[in-house]
N, C-alpha and C positions, 0 to 999 in steps of 0.2 A: 441459498443465496450465492451469487457469484463473487469472485474476487476477494474471497476471504472475509467478507462482511458477515458478522454474526448478528442474528436477531434474537433478542431475549423478550420474553413475554411477561407481563406483570398484570395480575388481576387486581383491579382497584375496586373496593366495595364501599359504597356510600351508605352508611347506616340510616341517614335521614331519608333518602329516597327509597332505600331498600332494593336497589338494582345494582348489578355488577356490570362493569365496563371492561372490555379487553383493550389493552394499549400495547402496541409493539414499538420497541426501541431498537434502532439499528446502530450498531457500533462499527464505524468505518475506520477506527484506529489501526486495526491490523490489515485492512484492505490494501493500503499503500505498500505494506511489506510483502504482499503476496505476488507482486508482479514479477514474472519470470523473464529475465533479460532475453534469452534466446527466442522465446515466444513473442515477446514484444518486438524485437528486431524483425522477425519473420512477418508479423502483422504490418509493421511499417513498410516493409517491401511490398506487401500485398496492396497497400494504399498508394503505392507509386513513389514512395520516398526512397531515394537511392543516392549513390555517389558520395560526395564529400559531406552532405548533410547527414546521411545515415551513419557515416563513419564518425562524425562529430557527436551524434547522439550516443552511439556505441561507446565512444571514449568518455562521454559525460557519465554514463552509467557504470562502466567497468573500472576496476582498479580501486574502488572505495574500500576502506578498511575500518575496523573498529577495534578499540582497545579500551579496557576499563581499568581505572585506578581506584583502589580502596585503601585509604591510609597511605602507607609507603609501598604497598604491593601493586604491581602492574601485571595485568593478564597478558597472554600472548596475543599477537596481532592476528585477527581473523578477517578474511576478505569477504565482503558482502556479495552474495550471488543473486539476490533478488530484492525487489523493492524500488521505489522511486523516491527522490529527495522530497521530503515533506516540507512545505513552506515555500517551495520554489514554483514559479509559474510553469516552467517546463515540466516539472514533476507531476503537477496536476493535469496538464494536457496529455502527457504520456499515459497516465493512469486512465484517463477517459478513453484514449485510443485503444488501450489494452482490453 
């Protein structure tokens, strides 16, 4: 599967009917995290997006950081190098374009 989506398979058996059915579940939770910024920017250029709009999208994606706090302990700041913002309209559109 593309874009980091994982498919897991579950075999469901019905004892009443006596037949088994195959069901595929697709987990898209990690798919949004797999978008590589440089590849996305290159694809946007291929689609004809350029200039200040492309720069704005690049600025939107870059410079994001993550830090975790557990109790009174704080992790070091890590900069995020891939993924789109989940829950945002732009993040979903960029994921689809990727």
